[in-house]
All heavy atoms as TSV, in Angstrom:
chain	resi	resn	atom	element	x	y	z
A	1	MET	N	N	88.521	75.867	231.747
A	1	MET	CA	C	88.031	75.248	232.858
A	1	MET	C	C	86.468	75.163	232.703
A	1	MET	O	O	85.874	76.034	232.196
A	1	MET	CB	C	88.505	75.868	234.091
A	1	MET	CG	C	89.916	75.835	234.424
A	1	MET	SD	S	90.282	76.084	236.099
A	1	MET	CE	C	91.946	75.784	236.144
A	2	ASN	N	N	85.969	74.069	233.414
A	2	ASN	CA	C	84.501	73.959	233.400
A	2	ASN	C	C	83.872	74.567	234.650
A	2	ASN	O	O	84.509	74.662	235.650
A	2	ASN	CB	C	84.208	72.406	233.284
A	2	ASN	CG	C	84.746	71.809	231.952
A	2	ASN	OD1	O	84.777	72.479	230.949
A	2	ASN	ND2	N	84.977	70.516	231.955
A	3	LEU	N	N	82.644	74.820	234.529
A	3	LEU	CA	C	81.753	75.296	235.626
A	3	LEU	C	C	81.579	74.154	236.600
A	3	LEU	O	O	81.187	73.012	236.132
A	3	LEU	CB	C	80.412	75.815	234.999
A	3	LEU	CG	C	79.380	76.302	236.063
A	3	LEU	CD1	C	80.020	77.498	236.829
A	3	LEU	CD2	C	78.140	76.627	235.465
A	4	SER	N	N	81.717	74.335	237.820
A	4	SER	CA	C	81.602	73.277	238.859
A	4	SER	C	C	80.126	73.221	239.181
A	4	SER	O	O	79.453	74.176	239.414
A	4	SER	CB	C	82.351	73.629	240.143
A	4	SER	OG	O	83.679	73.509	239.943
A	5	LEU	N	N	79.502	71.991	239.300
A	5	LEU	CA	C	78.190	71.655	239.668
A	5	LEU	C	C	78.209	70.822	240.959
A	5	LEU	O	O	79.288	70.335	241.298
A	5	LEU	CB	C	77.438	70.974	238.549
A	5	LEU	CG	C	77.392	71.750	237.263
A	5	LEU	CD1	C	76.823	70.885	236.176
A	5	LEU	CD2	C	76.649	73.053	237.361
A	6	TRP	N	N	77.094	70.572	241.487
A	6	TRP	CA	C	76.961	69.646	242.529
A	6	TRP	C	C	75.900	68.627	242.253
A	6	TRP	O	O	75.008	68.920	241.522
A	6	TRP	CB	C	76.480	70.413	243.851
A	6	TRP	CG	C	76.609	69.650	245.163
A	6	TRP	CD1	C	75.677	69.044	245.828
A	6	TRP	CD2	C	77.871	69.367	245.807
A	6	TRP	NE1	N	76.233	68.505	246.962
A	6	TRP	CE2	C	77.508	68.571	247.009
A	6	TRP	CE3	C	79.155	69.652	245.610
A	6	TRP	CZ2	C	78.538	68.083	247.866
A	6	TRP	CZ3	C	80.126	69.235	246.441
A	6	TRP	CH2	C	79.794	68.432	247.634
A	7	CYS	N	N	76.102	67.406	242.617
A	7	CYS	CA	C	75.164	66.317	242.330
A	7	CYS	C	C	74.446	65.823	243.625
A	7	CYS	O	O	74.840	66.191	244.763
A	7	CYS	CB	C	75.801	65.227	241.588
A	7	CYS	SG	S	76.996	64.311	242.657
A	8	GLU	N	N	73.482	64.957	243.445
A	8	GLU	CA	C	72.636	64.561	244.564
A	8	GLU	C	C	73.329	63.321	245.261
A	8	GLU	O	O	72.787	62.948	246.298
A	8	GLU	CB	C	71.253	64.095	244.035
A	8	GLU	CG	C	71.150	62.909	243.148
A	8	GLU	CD	C	71.502	63.110	241.773
A	8	GLU	OE1	O	71.800	64.229	241.347
A	8	GLU	OE2	O	71.473	62.115	240.967
A	9	HIS	N	N	74.318	62.753	244.754
A	9	HIS	CA	C	74.937	61.533	245.353
A	9	HIS	C	C	75.672	61.948	246.629
A	9	HIS	O	O	76.422	62.964	246.702
A	9	HIS	CB	C	75.898	60.904	244.356
A	9	HIS	CG	C	75.260	60.486	243.174
A	9	HIS	ND1	N	75.472	61.064	241.968
A	9	HIS	CD2	C	74.178	59.575	242.926
A	9	HIS	CE1	C	74.756	60.501	240.967
A	9	HIS	NE2	N	74.018	59.634	241.532
A	10	GLU	N	N	75.503	61.128	247.716
A	10	GLU	CA	C	76.107	61.341	248.891
A	10	GLU	C	C	77.679	61.184	248.951
A	10	GLU	O	O	78.264	61.873	249.640
A	10	GLU	CB	C	75.462	60.488	250.123
A	10	GLU	CG	C	73.960	60.675	250.051
A	10	GLU	CD	C	73.537	61.662	251.211
A	10	GLU	OE1	O	74.354	61.842	252.195
A	10	GLU	OE2	O	72.452	62.221	251.108
A	11	GLU	N	N	78.103	60.195	248.239
A	11	GLU	CA	C	79.415	59.796	248.333
A	11	GLU	C	C	80.317	60.531	247.436
A	11	GLU	O	O	80.106	60.553	246.214
A	11	GLU	CB	C	79.559	58.248	248.064
A	11	GLU	CG	C	80.729	57.594	248.685
A	11	GLU	CD	C	80.622	56.115	248.520
A	11	GLU	OE1	O	79.656	55.459	248.880
A	11	GLU	OE2	O	81.620	55.532	247.905
A	12	LYS	N	N	81.322	61.255	247.921
A	12	LYS	CA	C	82.237	62.034	247.098
A	12	LYS	C	C	83.713	61.694	247.503
A	12	LYS	O	O	83.933	61.306	248.747
A	12	LYS	CB	C	82.119	63.532	247.175
A	12	LYS	CG	C	80.616	64.010	247.084
A	12	LYS	CD	C	80.397	64.571	245.700
A	12	LYS	CE	C	79.110	65.365	245.419
A	12	LYS	NZ	N	77.969	64.542	245.864
A	13	THR	N	N	84.547	61.717	246.688
A	13	THR	CA	C	85.988	61.463	246.937
A	13	THR	C	C	86.630	62.854	247.003
A	13	THR	O	O	86.449	63.718	246.070
A	13	THR	CB	C	86.682	60.619	245.865
A	13	THR	OG1	O	86.066	59.346	245.815
A	13	THR	CG2	C	88.173	60.487	246.232
A	14	SER	N	N	87.409	63.152	248.083
A	14	SER	CA	C	87.940	64.559	248.323
A	14	SER	C	C	89.432	64.320	248.490
A	14	SER	O	O	89.869	63.477	249.187
A	14	SER	CB	C	87.259	65.206	249.461
A	14	SER	OG	O	87.701	66.453	249.756
A	15	LYS	N	N	90.154	65.445	248.133
A	15	LYS	CA	C	91.527	65.504	248.406
A	15	LYS	C	C	91.950	67.031	248.805
A	15	LYS	O	O	91.355	67.841	248.213
A	15	LYS	CB	C	92.362	65.111	247.159
A	15	LYS	CG	C	93.831	65.182	247.295
A	15	LYS	CD	C	94.557	64.780	246.013
A	15	LYS	CE	C	95.986	64.942	246.235
A	15	LYS	NZ	N	96.713	64.534	245.011
A	16	TYR	N	N	92.717	67.112	249.724
A	16	TYR	CA	C	93.272	68.433	250.219
A	16	TYR	C	C	94.792	68.546	249.841
A	16	TYR	O	O	95.508	67.584	249.963
A	16	TYR	CB	C	93.059	68.641	251.690
A	16	TYR	CG	C	91.716	68.691	252.167
A	16	TYR	CD1	C	90.889	67.659	252.548
A	16	TYR	CD2	C	91.090	70.050	252.276
A	16	TYR	CE1	C	89.633	67.702	252.957
A	16	TYR	CE2	C	89.788	70.060	252.650
A	16	TYR	CZ	C	89.045	69.015	252.895
A	16	TYR	OH	O	87.736	69.155	253.420
A	17	SER	N	N	95.131	69.706	249.327
A	17	SER	CA	C	96.537	70.067	249.043
A	17	SER	C	C	96.769	71.466	249.351
A	17	SER	O	O	95.891	72.314	249.475
A	17	SER	CB	C	96.905	69.677	247.720
A	17	SER	OG	O	95.977	70.253	246.750
A	18	THR	N	N	98.078	71.849	249.454
A	18	THR	CA	C	98.438	73.230	249.615
A	18	THR	C	C	99.390	73.690	248.475
A	18	THR	O	O	100.189	72.854	248.005
A	18	THR	CB	C	99.073	73.529	250.953
A	18	THR	OG1	O	100.225	72.570	251.111
A	18	THR	CG2	C	98.131	73.251	252.171
A	19	VAL	N	N	99.238	74.898	248.038
A	19	VAL	CA	C	100.046	75.463	247.023
A	19	VAL	C	C	100.731	76.667	247.639
A	19	VAL	O	O	99.981	77.558	248.270
A	19	VAL	CB	C	99.219	75.799	245.752
A	19	VAL	CG1	C	100.157	76.375	244.712
A	19	VAL	CG2	C	98.607	74.514	245.319
A	20	LYS	N	N	102.077	76.892	247.505
A	20	LYS	CA	C	102.686	78.045	247.951
A	20	LYS	C	C	103.073	78.922	246.790
A	20	LYS	O	O	103.678	78.481	245.813
A	20	LYS	CB	C	103.988	77.587	248.635
A	20	LYS	CG	C	104.759	78.718	249.373
A	20	LYS	CD	C	106.019	78.122	250.074
A	20	LYS	CE	C	106.758	79.256	250.716
A	20	LYS	NZ	N	107.935	78.713	251.428
A	21	TYR	N	N	102.600	80.154	246.855
A	21	TYR	CA	C	102.853	81.206	245.795
A	21	TYR	C	C	103.854	82.208	246.468
A	21	TYR	O	O	103.625	82.644	247.519
A	21	TYR	CB	C	101.559	81.871	245.415
A	21	TYR	CG	C	100.640	81.095	244.644
A	21	TYR	CD1	C	99.527	80.369	245.182
A	21	TYR	CD2	C	100.847	80.942	243.276
A	21	TYR	CE1	C	98.659	79.765	244.508
A	21	TYR	CE2	C	99.973	80.182	242.581
A	21	TYR	CZ	C	98.898	79.506	243.046
A	21	TYR	OH	O	97.998	78.799	242.370
A	22	SER	N	N	104.949	82.412	245.665
A	22	SER	CA	C	105.945	83.500	246.097
A	22	SER	C	C	105.860	84.640	245.219
A	22	SER	O	O	105.971	84.531	244.082
A	22	SER	CB	C	107.358	82.920	246.043
A	22	SER	OG	O	107.451	81.754	247.023
A	23	PHE	N	N	105.598	85.823	245.838
A	23	PHE	CA	C	105.519	87.080	245.145
A	23	PHE	C	C	106.798	87.848	245.540
A	23	PHE	O	O	107.657	87.379	246.297
A	23	PHE	CB	C	104.301	87.837	245.468
A	23	PHE	CG	C	103.114	87.095	245.031
A	23	PHE	CD1	C	102.345	86.418	246.022
A	23	PHE	CD2	C	102.640	87.079	243.779
A	23	PHE	CE1	C	101.201	85.721	245.664
A	23	PHE	CE2	C	101.458	86.380	243.369
A	23	PHE	CZ	C	100.771	85.730	244.401
A	24	ASP	N	N	106.997	89.100	244.980
A	24	ASP	CA	C	108.110	89.930	245.305
A	24	ASP	C	C	108.326	90.199	246.761
A	24	ASP	O	O	109.425	89.959	247.220
A	24	ASP	CB	C	107.932	91.327	244.637
A	24	ASP	CG	C	108.137	91.245	243.139
A	24	ASP	OD1	O	108.759	90.216	242.663
A	24	ASP	OD2	O	107.614	92.190	242.467
A	25	GLU	N	N	107.370	90.492	247.529
A	25	GLU	CA	C	107.473	90.853	248.961
A	25	GLU	C	C	106.664	90.061	249.909
A	25	GLU	O	O	106.689	90.226	251.119
A	25	GLU	CB	C	106.978	92.333	249.147
A	25	GLU	CG	C	107.746	93.210	248.183
A	25	GLU	CD	C	108.210	94.524	248.726
A	25	GLU	OE1	O	107.918	94.668	250.030
A	25	GLU	OE2	O	108.997	95.235	248.182
A	26	LYS	N	N	105.969	88.925	249.463
A	26	LYS	CA	C	105.333	88.096	250.400
A	26	LYS	C	C	105.114	86.658	249.786
A	26	LYS	O	O	105.212	86.460	248.574
A	26	LYS	CB	C	103.883	88.670	250.787
A	26	LYS	CG	C	102.900	88.747	249.682
A	26	LYS	CD	C	101.651	89.354	250.195
A	26	LYS	CE	C	100.597	89.431	249.111
A	26	LYS	NZ	N	99.274	89.953	249.690
A	27	GLU	N	N	104.712	85.768	250.647
A	27	GLU	CA	C	104.384	84.363	250.328
A	27	GLU	C	C	102.961	84.061	250.713
A	27	GLU	O	O	102.592	84.568	251.791
A	27	GLU	CB	C	105.323	83.361	250.882
A	27	GLU	CG	C	106.765	83.556	250.379
A	27	GLU	CD	C	107.690	82.508	251.077
A	27	GLU	OE1	O	107.429	82.063	252.134
A	27	GLU	OE2	O	108.787	82.380	250.460
A	28	VAL	N	N	102.230	83.418	249.871
A	28	VAL	CA	C	100.833	83.111	250.285
A	28	VAL	C	C	100.769	81.467	250.108
A	28	VAL	O	O	101.067	80.940	249.139
A	28	VAL	CB	C	99.876	83.758	249.335
A	28	VAL	CG1	C	98.386	83.303	249.547
A	28	VAL	CG2	C	99.980	85.218	249.386
A	29	LEU	N	N	100.093	80.941	251.190
A	29	LEU	CA	C	99.879	79.562	251.183
A	29	LEU	C	C	98.375	79.254	250.912
A	29	LEU	O	O	97.536	79.824	251.724
A	29	LEU	CB	C	100.252	78.856	252.511
A	29	LEU	CG	C	100.282	77.404	252.613
A	29	LEU	CD1	C	101.285	76.725	251.581
A	29	LEU	CD2	C	100.540	76.940	253.996
A	30	LEU	N	N	98.006	78.692	249.763
A	30	LEU	CA	C	96.616	78.521	249.398
A	30	LEU	C	C	96.266	77.028	249.700
A	30	LEU	O	O	96.986	76.093	249.349
A	30	LEU	CB	C	96.500	78.712	247.873
A	30	LEU	CG	C	95.080	78.695	247.360
A	30	LEU	CD1	C	94.216	79.818	247.832
A	30	LEU	CD2	C	95.223	78.748	245.828
A	31	LYS	N	N	95.155	76.714	250.443
A	31	LYS	CA	C	94.651	75.487	250.698
A	31	LYS	C	C	93.541	75.178	249.717
A	31	LYS	O	O	92.608	76.012	249.459
A	31	LYS	CB	C	93.974	75.529	252.131
A	31	LYS	CG	C	93.579	74.066	252.558
A	31	LYS	CD	C	93.408	73.945	254.098
A	31	LYS	CE	C	92.077	74.456	254.465
A	31	LYS	NZ	N	91.665	74.281	255.940
A	32	VAL	N	N	93.756	74.008	249.084
A	32	VAL	CA	C	92.841	73.596	247.909
A	32	VAL	C	C	92.132	72.356	248.237
A	32	VAL	O	O	92.813	71.313	248.656
A	32	VAL	CB	C	93.598	73.423	246.627
A	32	VAL	CG1	C	92.703	73.120	245.500
A	32	VAL	CG2	C	94.394	74.688	246.263
A	33	GLN	N	N	90.855	72.234	248.082
A	33	GLN	CA	C	90.084	70.969	248.270
A	33	GLN	C	C	89.464	70.630	246.931
A	33	GLN	O	O	88.642	71.500	246.366
A	33	GLN	CB	C	88.961	71.081	249.344
A	33	GLN	CG	C	88.159	69.861	249.416
A	33	GLN	CD	C	86.853	69.989	250.163
A	33	GLN	OE1	O	86.284	71.121	250.360
A	33	GLN	NE2	N	86.278	68.898	250.656
A	34	THR	N	N	89.803	69.573	246.315
A	34	THR	CA	C	89.213	69.091	245.073
A	34	THR	C	C	88.319	67.856	245.481
A	34	THR	O	O	88.606	67.080	246.422
A	34	THR	CB	C	90.174	68.630	244.043
A	34	THR	OG1	O	91.025	67.670	244.667
A	34	THR	CG2	C	91.048	69.811	243.678
A	35	TRP	N	N	87.219	67.742	244.818
A	35	TRP	CA	C	86.235	66.594	244.959
A	35	TRP	C	C	85.741	66.044	243.688
A	35	TRP	O	O	85.710	66.807	242.673
A	35	TRP	CB	C	85.117	66.948	245.967
A	35	TRP	CG	C	84.327	68.230	245.491
A	35	TRP	CD1	C	84.573	69.479	245.765
A	35	TRP	CD2	C	83.241	68.155	244.563
A	35	TRP	NE1	N	83.643	70.298	245.125
A	35	TRP	CE2	C	82.811	69.520	244.475
A	35	TRP	CE3	C	82.572	67.203	243.908
A	35	TRP	CZ2	C	81.662	69.808	243.686
A	35	TRP	CZ3	C	81.502	67.487	243.138
A	35	TRP	CH2	C	81.092	68.769	243.055
A	36	MET	N	N	85.345	64.787	243.774
A	36	MET	CA	C	84.700	64.203	242.558
A	36	MET	C	C	83.739	63.165	243.003
A	36	MET	O	O	83.942	62.382	243.864
A	36	MET	CB	C	85.769	63.542	241.603
A	36	MET	CG	C	85.242	62.901	240.397
A	36	MET	SD	S	86.591	62.394	239.379
A	36	MET	CE	C	85.588	61.694	238.023
A	37	CYS	N	N	82.577	63.015	242.244
A	37	CYS	CA	C	81.562	62.031	242.499
A	37	CYS	C	C	81.989	60.795	241.700
A	37	CYS	O	O	82.038	60.950	240.406
A	37	CYS	CB	C	80.196	62.406	242.107
A	37	CYS	SG	S	78.933	61.209	242.236
A	38	PRO	N	N	82.223	59.602	242.242
A	38	PRO	CA	C	82.612	58.413	241.474
A	38	PRO	C	C	81.436	57.807	240.698
A	38	PRO	O	O	81.660	57.045	239.793
A	38	PRO	CB	C	83.104	57.471	242.628
A	38	PRO	CG	C	82.394	57.868	243.851
A	38	PRO	CD	C	82.191	59.389	243.833
A	39	ILE	N	N	80.226	58.223	240.973
A	39	ILE	CA	C	79.097	57.729	240.257
A	39	ILE	C	C	78.793	58.484	238.969
A	39	ILE	O	O	78.620	57.939	237.927
A	39	ILE	CB	C	77.855	57.793	241.206
A	39	ILE	CG1	C	78.091	56.902	242.462
A	39	ILE	CG2	C	76.544	57.396	240.490
A	39	ILE	CD1	C	77.042	57.028	243.575
A	40	CYS	N	N	78.702	59.798	239.043
A	40	CYS	CA	C	78.377	60.617	237.824
A	40	CYS	C	C	79.512	61.422	237.277
A	40	CYS	O	O	79.334	62.018	236.087
A	40	CYS	CB	C	77.175	61.487	238.034
A	40	CYS	SG	S	77.467	62.799	239.186
A	41	GLY	N	N	80.621	61.546	237.893
A	41	GLY	CA	C	81.793	62.202	237.383
A	41	GLY	C	C	81.753	63.706	237.609
A	41	GLY	O	O	82.809	64.408	237.202
A	42	ILE	N	N	80.753	64.275	238.288
A	42	ILE	CA	C	80.807	65.615	238.524
A	42	ILE	C	C	81.934	65.946	239.493
A	42	ILE	O	O	82.180	65.204	240.421
A	42	ILE	CB	C	79.367	66.155	239.242
A	42	ILE	CG1	C	78.289	65.948	238.318
A	42	ILE	CG2	C	79.536	67.546	239.806
A	42	ILE	CD1	C	78.239	66.913	237.195
A	43	HIS	N	N	82.589	67.078	239.355
A	43	HIS	CA	C	83.732	67.483	240.142
A	43	HIS	C	C	83.807	68.993	240.398
A	43	HIS	O	O	83.174	69.731	239.691
A	43	HIS	CB	C	85.011	66.947	239.485
A	43	HIS	CG	C	85.269	67.531	238.065
A	43	HIS	ND1	N	84.557	67.001	236.978
A	43	HIS	CD2	C	85.938	68.548	237.671
A	43	HIS	CE1	C	84.944	67.734	235.991
A	43	HIS	NE2	N	85.742	68.682	236.425
A	44	GLY	N	N	84.624	69.366	241.292
A	44	GLY	CA	C	84.821	70.749	241.640
A	44	GLY	C	C	85.938	70.965	242.545
A	44	GLY	O	O	86.646	70.060	242.990
A	45	SER	N	N	86.101	72.230	243.055
A	45	SER	CA	C	87.109	72.524	244.073
A	45	SER	C	C	86.671	73.884	244.772
A	45	SER	O	O	85.860	74.594	244.398
A	45	SER	CB	C	88.372	72.843	243.243
A	45	SER	OG	O	88.330	73.986	242.488
A	46	ASN	N	N	87.308	73.881	246.019
A	46	ASN	CA	C	87.135	75.058	246.788
A	46	ASN	C	C	88.665	75.474	247.322
A	46	ASN	O	O	89.477	74.635	247.378
A	46	ASN	CB	C	86.355	74.730	248.186
A	46	ASN	CG	C	85.055	74.217	247.816
A	46	ASN	OD1	O	84.245	74.924	247.128
A	46	ASN	ND2	N	84.565	73.188	248.367
A	47	THR	N	N	88.793	76.765	247.441
A	47	THR	CA	C	90.060	77.281	247.826
A	47	THR	C	C	89.982	78.293	248.955
A	47	THR	O	O	88.860	78.917	249.046
A	47	THR	CB	C	90.903	77.921	246.684
A	47	THR	OG1	O	90.104	79.045	246.140
A	47	THR	CG2	C	91.064	76.895	245.549
A	48	GLU	N	N	90.968	78.405	249.692
A	48	GLU	CA	C	91.006	79.523	250.746
A	48	GLU	C	C	92.496	79.841	251.068
A	48	GLU	O	O	93.393	78.953	250.978
A	48	GLU	CB	C	90.244	79.108	251.957
A	48	GLU	CG	C	90.873	78.031	252.836
A	48	GLU	CD	C	90.091	77.670	254.092
A	48	GLU	OE1	O	88.933	77.531	254.035
A	48	GLU	OE2	O	90.774	77.622	255.228
A	49	ILE	N	N	92.770	81.030	251.464
A	49	ILE	CA	C	94.061	81.519	251.756
A	49	ILE	C	C	94.328	80.876	253.194
A	49	ILE	O	O	93.611	81.063	254.148
A	49	ILE	CB	C	94.191	83.007	251.887
A	49	ILE	CG1	C	93.899	83.699	250.553
A	49	ILE	CG2	C	95.584	83.444	252.381
A	49	ILE	CD1	C	94.882	83.473	249.541
A	50	ALA	N	N	95.361	80.065	253.308
A	50	ALA	CA	C	95.716	79.497	254.598
A	50	ALA	C	C	96.614	80.364	255.355
A	50	ALA	O	O	96.483	80.435	256.574
A	50	ALA	CB	C	96.281	78.068	254.447
A	51	GLN	N	N	97.565	81.005	254.722
A	51	GLN	CA	C	98.446	81.855	255.389
A	51	GLN	C	C	99.159	82.804	254.435
A	51	GLN	O	O	99.496	82.375	253.308
A	51	GLN	CB	C	99.594	80.881	255.965
A	51	GLN	CG	C	100.706	81.630	256.677
A	51	GLN	CD	C	101.769	80.703	257.138
A	51	GLN	OE1	O	101.599	79.465	257.025
A	51	GLN	NE2	N	102.726	81.148	257.908
A	52	ALA	N	N	99.360	83.994	254.829
A	52	ALA	CA	C	100.124	85.069	253.973
A	52	ALA	C	C	101.195	85.571	254.896
A	52	ALA	O	O	100.960	86.019	256.024
A	52	ALA	CB	C	99.133	86.100	253.572
A	53	THR	N	N	102.452	85.586	254.432
A	53	THR	CA	C	103.537	86.168	255.238
A	53	THR	C	C	104.425	87.042	254.302
A	53	THR	O	O	104.513	86.867	253.134
A	53	THR	CB	C	104.408	84.994	255.785
A	53	THR	OG1	O	104.910	84.252	254.767
A	53	THR	CG2	C	103.673	84.103	256.699
A	54	GLU	N	N	105.092	87.875	254.972
A	54	GLU	CA	C	106.152	88.839	254.314
A	54	GLU	C	C	107.320	87.911	254.042
A	54	GLU	O	O	107.739	87.166	254.832
A	54	GLU	CB	C	106.519	89.953	255.189
A	54	GLU	CG	C	105.276	91.003	255.488
A	54	GLU	CD	C	104.723	91.598	254.246
A	54	GLU	OE1	O	105.514	91.994	253.377
A	54	GLU	OE2	O	103.552	91.691	254.071
A	55	ALA	N	N	107.830	88.059	252.865
A	55	ALA	CA	C	109.076	87.292	252.463
A	55	ALA	C	C	110.271	87.836	253.129
A	55	ALA	O	O	110.350	89.080	253.350
A	55	ALA	CB	C	109.210	87.302	250.943
A	56	CYS	N	N	111.178	87.014	253.587
A	56	CYS	CA	C	112.419	87.455	254.155
A	56	CYS	C	C	113.530	87.513	253.119
A	56	CYS	O	O	113.549	86.790	252.158
A	56	CYS	CB	C	112.887	86.381	255.303
A	56	CYS	SG	S	111.754	86.264	256.619
A	57	ASP	N	N	114.357	88.553	253.283
A	57	ASP	CA	C	115.460	88.678	252.243
A	57	ASP	C	C	116.655	87.971	252.777
A	57	ASP	O	O	117.001	87.632	253.800
A	57	ASP	CB	C	115.741	90.140	252.119
A	57	ASP	CG	C	114.753	90.927	251.354
A	57	ASP	OD1	O	113.988	90.183	250.572
A	57	ASP	OD2	O	114.644	92.155	251.552
């Protein structure tokens, strides 16, 4: 993966998505924002934990 940078252009295209990870005893919902500058092609992402719950048997 490449290092994310930021550019000086104001206009960015952004998309939000969620990814659900299931572990042995819990589930984690990760919120992901990806963005890209249509002018110079610089791109990146931000993530945060949206929700963590104990898995039900």
